FIKOLZA-1660 file (N, C-alpha, C; in steps of 0.1 Angstrom, whole numbers, plus 5000, padded with zeros to 4 digits):
% residues 137
   i   px   py   pz ch aa at
   1 5000 5074 4998  A  X  N
   1 5004 5061 4995  A  X CA
   1 4999 5051 5006  A  X  C
   2 5003 5039 5004  A  X  N
   2 4999 5028 5013  A  X CA
   2 5006 5030 5026  A  X  C
   3 4999 5030 5037  A  X  N
   3 5005 5031 5050  A  X CA
   3 5006 5018 5058  A  X  C
   4 5002 5007 5051  A  X  N
   4 5002 4994 5057  A  X CA
   4 5015 4987 5058  A  X  C
   5 5015 4974 5062  A  X  N
   5 5027 4966 5062  A  X CA
   5 5036 4970 5073  A  X  C
   6 5031 4977 5083  A  X  N
   6 5039 4981 5095  A  X CA
   6 5046 4995 5093  A  X  C
   7 5044 5001 5081  A  X  N
   7 5049 5014 5079  A  X CA
   7 5043 5024 5089  A  X  C
   8 5030 5025 5089  A  X  N
   8 5023 5033 5099  A  X CA
   8 5011 5025 5105  A  X  C
   9 5009 5013 5100  A  X  N
   9 4997 5006 5103  A  X CA
   9 4999 4991 5101  A  X  C
  10 4993 4983 5109  A  X  N
  10 4991 4969 5106  A  X CA
  10 4978 4964 5113  A  X  C
  11 4975 4952 5110  A  X  N
  11 4962 4946 5116  A  X CA
  11 4965 4933 5123  A  X  C
  12 4959 4931 5134  A  X  N
  12 4960 4919 5142  A  X CA
  12 4946 4912 5142  A  X  C
  13 4946 4901 5136  A  X  N
  13 4933 4894 5135  A  X CA
  13 4929 4887 5149  A  X  C
  14 4917 4882 5150  A  X  N
  14 4914 4875 5163  A  X CA
  14 4922 4864 5167  A  X  C
  15 4929 4857 5158  A  X  N
  15 4938 4846 5162  A  X CA
  15 4952 4852 5166  A  X  C
  16 4954 4865 5164  A  X  N
  16 4967 4871 5168  A  X CA
  16 4977 4872 5156  A  X  C
  17 4973 4868 5144  A  X  N
  17 4981 4870 5132  A  X CA
  17 4983 4885 5129  A  X  C
  18 4995 4889 5128  A  X  N
  18 4998 4903 5125  A  X CA
  18 4999 4904 5109  A  X  C
  19 4989 4911 5104  A  X  N
  19 4988 4912 5089  A  X CA
  19 4991 4926 5085  A  X  C
  20 4995 4928 5072  A  X  N
  20 4998 4941 5067  A  X CA
  20 4986 4951 5068  A  X  C
  21 4974 4946 5066  A  X  N
  21 4962 4954 5065  A  X CA
  21 4950 4946 5068  A  X  C
  22 4940 4953 5072  A  X  N
  22 4927 4946 5076  A  X CA
  22 4921 4939 5064  A  X  C
  23 4925 4943 5052  A  X  N
  23 4920 4936 5040  A  X CA
  23 4929 4926 5034  A  X  C
  24 4942 4925 5039  A  X  N
  24 4952 4916 5033  A  X CA
  24 4955 4906 5044  A  X  C
  25 4950 4894 5042  A  X  N
  25 4951 4884 5052  A  X CA
  25 4963 4874 5049  A  X  C
  26 4975 4878 5051  A  X  N
  26 4987 4870 5049  A  X CA
  26 4997 4874 5060  A  X  C
  27 5003 4864 5066  A  X  N
  27 5013 4867 5077  A  X CA
  27 5022 4855 5079  A  X  C
  28 5033 4858 5086  A  X  N
  28 5041 4847 5091  A  X CA
  28 5045 4850 5106  A  X  C
  29 5037 4858 5112  A  X  N
  29 5040 4862 5126  A  X CA
  29 5027 4863 5134  A  X  C
  30 5028 4859 5146  A  X  N
  30 5016 4859 5155  A  X CA
  30 5020 4865 5168  A  X  C
  31 5011 4875 5173  A  X  N
  31 5014 4882 5185  A  X CA
  31 5014 4874 5197  A  X  C
  32 5007 4862 5196  A  X  N
  32 5007 4853 5208  A  X CA
  32 5020 4845 5210  A  X  C
  33 5029 4845 5199  A  X  N
  33 5041 4838 5200  A  X CA
  33 5054 4846 5200  A  X  C
  34 5052 4859 5197  A  X  N
  34 5064 4868 5197  A  X CA
  34 5059 4882 5200  A  X  C
  35 5069 4891 5202  A  X  N
  35 5066 4905 5205  A  X CA
  35 5061 4912 5193  A  X  C
  36 5054 4923 5195  A  X  N
  36 5049 4931 5184  A  X CA
  36 5061 4936 5175  A  X  C
  37 5072 4940 5182  A  X  N
  37 5084 4945 5174  A  X CA
  37 5089 4933 5165  A  X  C
  38 5089 4922 5170  A  X  N
  38 5094 4910 5162  A  X CA
  38 5084 4908 5150  A  X  C
  39 5071 4909 5153  A  X  N
  39 5061 4907 5143  A  X CA
  39 5062 4917 5132  A  X  C
  40 5065 4929 5135  A  X  N
  40 5067 4940 5126  A  X CA
  40 5079 4938 5117  A  X  C
  41 5088 4929 5121  A  X  N
  41 5100 4926 5113  A  X CA
  41 5099 4914 5105  A  X  C
  42 5087 4908 5104  A  X  N
  42 5085 4896 5096  A  X CA
  42 5088 4899 5081  A  X  C
  43 5092 4888 5074  A  X  N
  43 5095 4890 5060  A  X CA
  43 5085 4897 5051  A  X  C
  44 5072 4895 5053  A  X  N
  44 5062 4901 5045  A  X CA
  44 5063 4917 5047  A  X  C
  45 5065 4921 5059  A  X  N
  45 5065 4935 5062  A  X CA
  45 5078 4941 5056  A  X  C
  46 5089 4934 5056  A  X  N
  46 5101 4938 5049  A  X CA
  46 5099 4940 5034  A  X  C
  47 5092 4931 5029  A  X  N
  47 5088 4932 5014  A  X CA
  47 5080 4944 5012  A  X  C
  48 5071 4947 5021  A  X  N
  48 5063 4960 5019  A  X CA
  48 5072 4972 5019  A  X  C
  49 5081 4972 5029  A  X  N
  49 5090 4984 5030  A  X CA
  49 5099 4985 5018  A  X  C
  50 5103 4974 5012  A  X  N
  50 5111 4975 5000  A  X CA
  50 5103 4980 4988  A  X  C
  51 5090 4977 4988  A  X  N
  51 5082 4980 4976  A  X CA
  51 5075 4994 4977  A  X  C
  52 5074 5000 4988  A  X  N
  52 5067 5012 4990  A  X CA
  52 5075 5024 4984  A  X  C
  53 5068 5034 4977  A  X  N
  53 5054 5033 4974  A  X CA
  53 5052 5024 4962  A  X  C
  54 5040 5017 4962  A  X  N
  54 5037 5008 4952  A  X CA
  54 5033 5015 4939  A  X  C
  55 5030 5028 4941  A  X  N
  55 5027 5036 4929  A  X CA
  55 5029 5050 4933  A  X  C
  56 5034 5058 4924  A  X  N
  56 5036 5072 4928  A  X CA
  56 5023 5081 4927  A  X  C
  57 5013 5074 4921  A  X  N
  57 5000 5080 4920  A  X CA
  57 4993 5076 4933  A  X  C
  58 4991 5086 4942  A  X  N
  58 4986 5083 4956  A  X CA
  58 4971 5079 4955  A  X  C
  59 4965 5080 4943  A  X  N
  59 4951 5075 4942  A  X CA
  59 4951 5060 4938  A  X  C
  60 4963 5055 4937  A  X  N
  60 4965 5040 4933  A  X CA
  60 4975 5034 4942  A  X  C
  61 4974 5035 4956  A  X  N
  61 4984 5031 4965  A  X CA
  61 4985 5016 4969  A  X  C
  62 4974 5009 4967  A  X  N
  62 4973 4996 4973  A  X CA
  62 4980 4985 4965  A  X  C
  63 4988 4976 4972  A  X  N
  63 4994 4965 4965  A  X CA
  63 4984 4954 4961  A  X  C
  64 4972 4955 4966  A  X  N
  64 4962 4945 4963  A  X CA
  64 4952 4950 4953  A  X  C
  65 4946 4962 4956  A  X  N
  65 4936 4967 4947  A  X CA
  65 4941 4973 4934  A  X  C
  66 4949 4983 4935  A  X  N
  66 4954 4991 4924  A  X CA
  66 4966 4985 4917  A  X  C
  67 4974 4977 4924  A  X  N
  67 4987 4972 4919  A  X CA
  67 4988 4957 4923  A  X  C
  68 4978 4949 4919  A  X  N
  68 4977 4935 4924  A  X CA
  68 4990 4927 4920  A  X  C
  69 4998 4931 4910  A  X  N
  69 5009 4923 4907  A  X CA
  69 5020 4923 4918  A  X  C
  70 5019 4933 4927  A  X  N
  70 5029 4933 4938  A  X CA
  70 5026 4924 4950  A  X  C
  71 5013 4923 4954  A  X  N
  71 5010 4916 4966  A  X CA
  71 5013 4901 4964  A  X  C
  72 5009 4895 4954  A  X  N
  72 5012 4881 4952  A  X CA
  72 5027 4878 4952  A  X  C
  73 5035 4886 4946  A  X  N
  73 5049 4885 4945  A  X CA
  73 5055 4886 4959  A  X  C
  74 5050 4896 4967  A  X  N
  74 5056 4898 4981  A  X CA
  74 5052 4886 4990  A  X  C
  75 5040 4881 4989  A  X  N
  75 5036 4869 4997  A  X CA
  75 5045 4857 4993  A  X  C
  76 5047 4855 4981  A  X  N
  76 5055 4844 4976  A  X CA
  76 5070 4845 4981  A  X  C
  77 5076 4857 4979  A  X  N
  77 5090 4859 4984  A  X CA
  77 5091 4858 4999  A  X  C
  78 5081 4862 5006  A  X  N
  78 5082 4862 5021  A  X CA
  78 5078 4849 5027  A  X  C
  79 5071 4840 5020  A  X  N
  79 5067 4828 5025  A  X CA
  79 5055 4829 5035  A  X  C
  80 5048 4841 5035  A  X  N
  80 5036 4843 5043  A  X CA
  80 5025 4833 5039  A  X  C
  81 5017 4830 5048  A  X  N
  81 5005 4821 5046  A  X CA
  81 4992 4829 5047  A  X  C
  82 4982 4824 5041  A  X  N
  82 4968 4830 5043  A  X CA
  82 4964 4829 5057  A  X  C
  83 4959 4840 5063  A  X  N
  83 4954 4840 5076  A  X CA
  83 4939 4843 5077  A  X  C
  84 4933 4843 5065  A  X  N
  84 4918 4845 5064  A  X CA
  84 4911 4834 5072  A  X  C
  85 4904 4838 5082  A  X  N
  85 4897 4829 5091  A  X CA
  85 4885 4822 5085  A  X  C
  86 4879 4829 5075  A  X  N
  86 4867 4823 5069  A  X CA
  86 4869 4817 5055  A  X  C
  87 4877 4824 5047  A  X  N
  87 4879 4819 5033  A  X CA
  87 4894 4820 5029  A  X  C
  88 4902 4811 5034  A  X  N
  88 4916 4812 5030  A  X CA
  88 4918 4810 5015  A  X  C
  89 4927 4818 5010  A  X  N
  89 4929 4817 4995  A  X CA
  89 4943 4822 4992  A  X  C
  90 4949 4817 4981  A  X  N
  90 4962 4821 4977  A  X CA
  90 4962 4836 4974  A  X  C
  91 4974 4842 4975  A  X  N
  91 4975 4856 4971  A  X CA
  91 4972 4857 4956  A  X  C
  92 4976 4848 4948  A  X  N
  92 4974 4848 4934  A  X CA
  92 4959 4849 4931  A  X  C
  93 4951 4840 4938  A  X  N
  93 4937 4840 4936  A  X CA
  93 4931 4853 4939  A  X  C
  94 4934 4859 4951  A  X  N
  94 4929 4872 4956  A  X CA
  94 4933 4883 4946  A  X  C
  95 4945 4883 4942  A  X  N
  95 4950 4894 4933  A  X CA
  95 4944 4893 4919  A  X  C
  96 4941 4881 4914  A  X  N
  96 4935 4879 4901  A  X CA
  96 4921 4885 4902  A  X  C
  97 4914 4885 4913  A  X  N
  97 4901 4891 4914  A  X CA
  97 4901 4906 4914  A  X  C
  98 4913 4912 4917  A  X  N
  98 4914 4926 4917  A  X CA
  98 4919 4932 4904  A  X  C
  99 4924 4924 4895  A  X  N
  99 4930 4929 4882  A  X CA
  99 4920 4938 4874  A  X  C
 100 4908 4933 4873  A  X  N
 100 4898 4941 4865  A  X CA
 100 4895 4955 4871  A  X  C
 101 4894 4955 4884  A  X  N
 101 4892 4968 4891  A  X CA
 101 4904 4977 4888  A  X  C
 102 4916 4972 4889  A  X  N
 102 4928 4980 4888  A  X CA
 102 4929 4986 4873  A  X  C
 103 4925 4978 4864  A  X  N
 103 4926 4982 4850  A  X CA
 103 4915 4993 4847  A  X  C
 104 4903 4991 4853  A  X  N
 104 4892 5001 4851  A  X CA
 104 4895 5014 4858  A  X  C
 105 4902 5014 4870  A  X  N
 105 4904 5026 4878  A  X CA
 105 4916 5034 4873  A  X  C
 106 4926 5027 4867  A  X  N
 106 4938 5034 4863  A  X CA
 106 4936 5046 4855  A  X  C
 107 4929 5046 4844  A  X  N
 107 4928 5058 4836  A  X CA
 107 4922 5070 4843  A  X  C
 108 4912 5068 4851  A  X  N
 108 4905 5078 4859  A  X CA
 108 4915 5083 4870  A  X  C
 109 4921 5074 4877  A  X  N
 109 4930 5078 4888  A  X CA
 109 4942 5086 4882  A  X  C
 110 4947 5081 4871  A  X  N
 110 4959 5088 4865  A  X CA
 110 4955 5103 4860  A  X  C
 111 4943 5104 4854  A  X  N
 111 4938 5117 4850  A  X CA
 111 4937 5126 4862  A  X  C
 112 4930 5121 4873  A  X  N
 112 4928 5129 4885  A  X CA
 112 4941 5133 4891  A  X  C
 113 4951 5124 4892  A  X  N
 113 4964 5126 4898  A  X CA
 113 4971 5137 4890  A  X  C
 114 4971 5136 4877  A  X  N
 114 4977 5146 4868  A  X CA
 114 4971 5160 4871  A  X  C
 115 4958 5161 4873  A  X  N
 115 4952 5174 4876  A  X CA
 115 4956 5179 4890  A  X  C
 116 4957 5170 4900  A  X  N
 116 4962 5173 4913  A  X CA
 116 4976 5179 4912  A  X  C
 117 4985 5172 4905  A  X  N
 117 4999 5176 4904  A  X CA
 117 5000 5190 4897  A  X  C
 118 4992 5191 4886  A  X  N
 118 4992 5204 4879  A  X CA
 118 4987 5216 4887  A  X  C
 119 4977 5213 4896  A  X  N
 119 4972 5224 4905  A  X CA
 119 4983 5227 4915  A  X  C
 120 4990 5217 4920  A  X  N
 120 5001 5220 4930  A  X CA
 120 5012 5229 4923  A  X  C
 121 5015 5225 4911  A  X  N
 121 5025 5233 4904  A  X CA
 121 5021 5248 4902  A  X  C
 122 5008 5249 4898  A  X  N
 122 5002 5262 4895  A  X CA
 122 5002 5270 4908  A  X  C
 123 4998 5264 4919  A  X  N
 123 4998 5271 4932  A  X CA
 123 5012 5275 4937  A  X  C
 124 5022 5266 4935  A  X  N
 124 5035 5270 4938  A  X CA
 124 5041 5281 4930  A  X  C
 125 5037 5281 4917  A  X  N
 125 5042 5292 4908  A  X CA
 125 5035 5305 4913  A  X  C
 126 5022 5305 4916  A  X  N
 126 5015 5317 4921  A  X CA
 126 5021 5322 4934  A  X  C
 127 5025 5313 4943  A  X  N
 127 5031 5318 4955  A  X CA
 127 5044 5324 4953  A  X  C
 128 5052 5319 4943  A  X  N
 128 5065 5324 4940  A  X CA
 128 5063 5338 4934  A  X  C
 129 5054 5340 4926  A  X  N
 129 5051 5354 4920  A  X CA
 129 5047 5364 4930  A  X  C
 130 5039 5359 4940  A  X  N
 130 5034 5369 4950  A  X CA
 130 5041 5369 4963  A  X  C
 131 5053 5362 4963  A  X  N
 131 5061 5363 4976  A  X CA
 131 5068 5376 4977  A  X  C
 132 5071 5380 4990  A  X  N
 132 5078 5393 4992  A  X CA
 132 5091 5394 4985  A  X  C
 133 5098 5383 4984  A  X  N
 133 5111 5383 4977  A  X CA
 133 5109 5386 4962  A  X  C
 134 5099 5381 4956  A  X  N
 134 5096 5384 4942  A  X CA
 134 5093 5399 4940  A  X  C
 135 5086 5405 4949  A  X  N
 135 5083 5419 4948  A  X CA
 135 5095 5428 4949  A  X  C
 136 5105 5424 4957  A  X  N
 136 5117 5432 4959  A  X CA
 136 5126 5432 4946  A  X  C
 137 5125 5422 4938  A  X  N
 137 5133 5421 4926  A  X CA
 137 5128 5429 4915  A  X  C
% end
């Protein structure tokens, strides 16, 4: 799943804005004005924590790329602003650019994830059959 949003990772841009991810340029906290701990408690990161996982298919974890409906809503609820130093844009504009990719990737990702899950179940069943406890029964 997504590790960003302060869960296990965040990004600090050259201006000191503490962003959820190197690819997601929205924030309401700056390391130059407050402690890192305080920055990690900003409303956008709290929205990330409430929303994670954004998808139970770990091949579709990102709230921007694979689940673009989530990022725009989180930015809006949190009041975060664009921190993109070169091309500031609204979260809605950014996420709209990702929708086609998300739609195209979903069928393949879902098929692959189903195969991964089926293989896990098969391996678990095989371990159970071959475990010492099974042999004793």
